C-alpha positions in Angstrom: -48.3 48.9 -18.0 -51.4 47.6 -19.7 -54.8 47.0 -18.1 -54.3 43.2 -17.8 -51.0 43.6 -15.9 -52.6 46.2 -13.6 -55.5 43.9 -12.8 -53.2 41.0 -12.1 -51.1 43.2 -9.8 -54.2 44.3 -7.9 -55.4 40.7 -7.4 -52.0 39.6 -6.3 -51.9 42.4 -3.6 -55.4 41.4 -2.3 -54.8 37.7 -2.3 -51.4 38.0 -0.7 -53.0 40.1 2.0 -55.0 37.0 3.0 -52.0 34.7 2.4 -49.8 36.1 5.1 -52.3 35.8 8.0 -53.2 32.3 6.7 -49.5 31.2 6.7 -49.0 32.8 10.2 -52.0 30.8 11.5 -50.7 27.5 10.1 -47.2 28.2 11.3 -48.5 28.4 14.9 -50.2 25.0 14.7 -47.7 23.0 12.6 -44.0 22.3 12.7 -42.1 24.3 10.0 -40.9 21.1 8.2 -44.4 19.5 8.2 -46.0 22.8 7.2 -43.8 23.2 4.2 -44.0 19.6 3.2 -47.8 19.5 3.0 -48.2 23.0 1.5 -45.7 22.5 -1.3 -46.8 19.0 -2.2 -50.5 20.1 -2.3 -49.7 23.0 -4.5 -47.3 21.0 -6.6 -49.7 18.2 -7.4 -52.4 20.8 -8.4 -49.9 22.5 -10.7 -48.8 19.1 -12.3 -52.5 18.4 -13.1 -52.8 21.8 -14.8 -49.6 21.2 -16.7 -50.8 17.8 -18.0 -53.9 19.5 -19.3 -52.6 22.8 -20.7 -48.8 22.8 -20.9 -47.6 19.4 -22.1 -45.2 20.9 -24.7 -43.4 23.0 -22.1 -43.3 20.0 -19.7 -41.6 17.9 -22.4 -38.9 20.6 -22.7 -37.7 19.8 -19.2 -36.9 16.1 -19.9 -35.0 17.1 -23.1 -32.7 19.7 -21.3 -30.3 18.5 -18.5 -29.3 22.2 -17.9 -33.0 23.1 -17.3 -33.4 20.2 -14.9 -30.3 21.4 -13.0 -31.6 25.0 -12.8 -35.0 23.8 -11.5 -33.3 21.7 -8.9 -31.2 24.6 -7.7 -34.3 26.8 -7.7 -36.1 24.2 -5.6 -33.2 24.1 -3.1 -33.3 27.9 -2.8 -37.1 27.9 -2.3 -36.7 25.2 0.4 -34.2 27.4 2.3 -36.2 30.5 1.7 -39.4 29.1 3.0 -37.8 27.4 6.0 -36.4 30.7 7.2 -39.6 32.6 6.2 -42.1 30.3 8.0 -39.8 30.1 11.1 -39.6 33.9 11.1 -43.3 34.3 10.6 -43.9 31.9 13.5 -41.9 34.2 15.9 -43.2 37.5 14.7 -46.5 38.4 13.0 -48.3 38.3 9.6 -47.7 42.1 9.2 -44.0 41.8 10.0 -43.6 38.9 7.6 -45.2 40.7 4.7 -43.4 44.0 5.2 -39.9 42.4 5.7 -40.2 41.5 2.0 -39.5 45.2 1.1 -36.1 44.9 2.6 -35.2 42.5 -0.3 -35.9 45.2 -2.8 -32.6 47.1 -2.8 -30.6 43.9 -3.1 -32.9 42.5 -5.7 -32.6 45.7 -7.8 -28.8 45.7 -7.6 -28.5 42.1 -8.6 -31.1 42.3 -11.3 -29.5 45.3 -12.9 -26.1 43.6 -12.9 -27.3 40.5 -14.8 -30.2 41.9 -17.0 -30.2 44.9 -19.2 -34.0 45.4 -19.2 -33.9 45.6 -15.4 -31.0 48.0 -15.6 -33.1 50.3 -17.8 -35.9 50.4 -15.3 -33.8 51.5 -12.3 -32.4 54.4 -14.4 -35.8 56.1 -14.2 -35.6 58.9 -11.7 -39.3 58.6 -10.8 -38.8 54.9 -10.1 -35.9 55.7 -7.7 -37.7 58.5 -5.9 -41.0 56.6 -5.6 -39.2 53.5 -4.1 -37.4 55.6 -1.6 -40.7 57.1 -0.4 -42.3 53.7 -0.3 -39.5 52.1 1.6 -39.3 54.8 4.2 -43.1 54.7 4.7 -43.0 50.9 5.0 -40.2 50.9 7.6 -42.1 53.4 9.7 -45.2 51.4 9.2 -43.8 48.2 10.6 -41.9 50.0 13.4 -45.2 51.3 14.8 -46.9 47.9 14.1 -44.4 45.8 16.1 -44.8 48.1 19.1 -48.5 47.2 19.2 -48.5 43.6 18.0 -47.7 41.9 21.3 -45.1 39.5 19.7 -43.1 37.3 21.9 -39.4 37.7 23.0 -38.2 35.8 20.0 -39.0 38.7 17.7 -35.3 39.5 17.0 -34.6 35.9 16.1 -37.6 35.9 13.9 -36.4 39.0 12.2 -33.1 37.4 11.5 -34.9 34.4 9.9 -36.9 36.8 7.7 -33.8 38.6 6.6 -32.2 35.3 5.6 -35.3 34.4 3.7 -35.4 37.7 1.7 -31.7 37.4 0.8 -32.3 33.9 -0.7 -35.4 35.2 -2.4 -33.4 37.9 -4.3 -31.2 35.2 -5.8 -34.2 33.0 -6.4 -36.0 35.6 -8.5 -33.0 36.0 -10.8 -33.1 32.2 -11.6 -36.9 32.4 -12.2 -36.4 35.2 -14.7 -33.7 33.1 -16.5 -35.8 29.9 -16.6 -39.0 31.7 -17.6 -37.4 32.5 -21.0 -37.7 28.8 -21.8 -40.8 27.4 -20.1 -44.1 28.8 -18.7 -44.3 30.1 -15.2 -46.9 27.4 -14.3 -44.6 24.6 -15.3 -41.8 26.2 -13.2 -44.2 26.4 -10.3 -45.3 22.7 -10.7 -41.8 21.3 -10.8 -40.2 23.5 -8.1 -43.2 23.2 -5.7 -43.2 19.4 -6.0 -39.5 19.1 -5.6 -39.5 21.4 -2.6 -42.4 19.4 -1.0 -40.4 16.2 -1.6 -37.3 17.7 0.1 -39.3 18.7 3.1 -41.2 15.4 3.3 -37.9 13.4 3.3 -36.6 15.6 6.1 -39.8 15.2 8.0 -39.7 11.4 7.7 -36.0 11.2 8.6 -36.5 13.3 11.7 -39.7 11.6 12.8 -41.7 14.8 12.6 -44.5 13.3 10.5 -46.1 11.9 13.7 -47.5 15.4 14.3 -49.7 15.1 11.2 -51.2 11.9 12.7 -51.8 13.5 16.0 -53.4 16.7 14.6 -57.2 16.7 13.7 -58.2 15.8 10.2 -59.8 19.2 9.7 -56.6 21.1 10.5 -54.6 18.9 8.1 -57.2 19.5 5.4 -57.0 23.2 6.2 -53.2 23.0 5.7 -53.7 21.3 2.3 -56.0 24.1 1.1 -53.6 26.7 2.6 -50.9 25.1 0.5 -52.9 25.3 -2.7 -53.9 28.9 -2.0 -50.3 29.8 -1.2 -48.9 28.2 -4.3 -51.5 29.8 -6.6 -50.7 33.3 -5.2 -47.3 33.4 -3.7 -45.6 31.2 -6.3 -47.5 31.0 -9.6 -48.7 34.6 -9.6 -45.4 35.8 -8.4 -43.5 33.9 -11.1 -45.9 35.2 -13.7 -45.4 38.8 -12.7 -41.6 38.3 -12.7 -41.9 36.7 -16.2 -44.1 39.3 -17.7 -43.1 42.5 -15.9 -39.7 41.9 -14.5 -38.0 41.5 -11.1 -37.9 45.3 -10.3 -41.6 45.8 -11.0 -42.4 42.7 -8.9 -40.5 44.1 -5.9 -42.3 47.4 -6.2 -45.7 45.6 -6.1 -44.5 43.8 -3.0 -44.5 47.2 -1.2 -48.3 47.4 -1.1 -48.8 43.8 0.2 -48.2 44.8 3.8 -51.2 47.2 3.7 -53.6 44.5 2.6 -52.0 42.1 5.1 -52.5 44.6 7.9 -56.2 45.0 7.2 -56.8 41.2 7.1 -54.6 40.6 10.1 -56.5 43.2 12.1 -59.8 41.2 11.6 -58.4 37.7 11.7 -55.4 37.7 14.1 -56.2 40.8 16.2 -53.0 42.6 15.0 -53.7 46.2 15.8 -53.3 49.1 13.5 -52.7 52.7 14.7 -54.2 55.8 13.1 -50.6 56.9 12.4 -50.1 53.7 10.4 -53.0 54.6 8.2 -51.1 57.8 7.2 -47.9 55.8 6.7 -49.9 53.4 4.4 -50.9 56.4 2.3 -47.2 57.3 2.0 -46.4 53.7 0.8 -49.1 53.7 -1.8 -48.1 57.2 -3.0 -44.5 56.0 -3.4 -45.5 52.9 -5.3 -47.7 54.9 -7.7 -44.7 57.1 -8.5 -42.4 54.1 -8.9 -44.7 52.2 -11.2 -45.6 55.2 -13.4 -44.1 55.1 -16.9 -41.1 57.1 -17.7 
């Protein structure tokens, strides 16, 4: 792994650490449909502007390829389902729980990726990779178990957990399509199209169900905050994630996800009063140790 990729991975971990508490905060104050509509449209419009300035050739490829349009539409539908379950689950649990539930997608993502892609299959044959991921997964599960005992989440935690499990199942399929599409167009173009399509899907649902009235009743400052939260989320959770999948692969991306709960826990502690026990600090070290082994070259 070169220095550039390592730097990108570190920035992704730090930025996502702030992203989960931010999403959790917005999920409390906005309906899930409105939340996703504003966030995805905000990020999608920003990405479209970037594409018009920097990636015009890749953007033109979409209009000349019906199969590419179909793949992007399917991806947008998957993202819509993924984010509905994820935000709903986050609303009923905590920022820490939401971030660490992502690790449960890893075994499924590894199996699916290795079935369809030879390069991903080669990565999971590495014994250090397998051992490191086992250590990291065990440490992460213990980490969240102790965290949920202290977080003071409501009685809907089990339902929220089921929502999060549904989200990560969809995400494992979603990542495979991203890898397939990224062979033809840049990850930023993928982000622009899928974010905008997803935002439109949610906006149409919000209009048809009459939920948009909440946006008029909420303060302007909060709506603006949701817009910026959307831009922040798209830049980190979508564009950077797609870029890592494109450049480093699905398996490496899922390994990096293992460290995100640690940065989320730190940010959540200061912003959302989500407590962290001393024992969790030791478990965090186990997670990091496992990830170092997993990401080390063969």
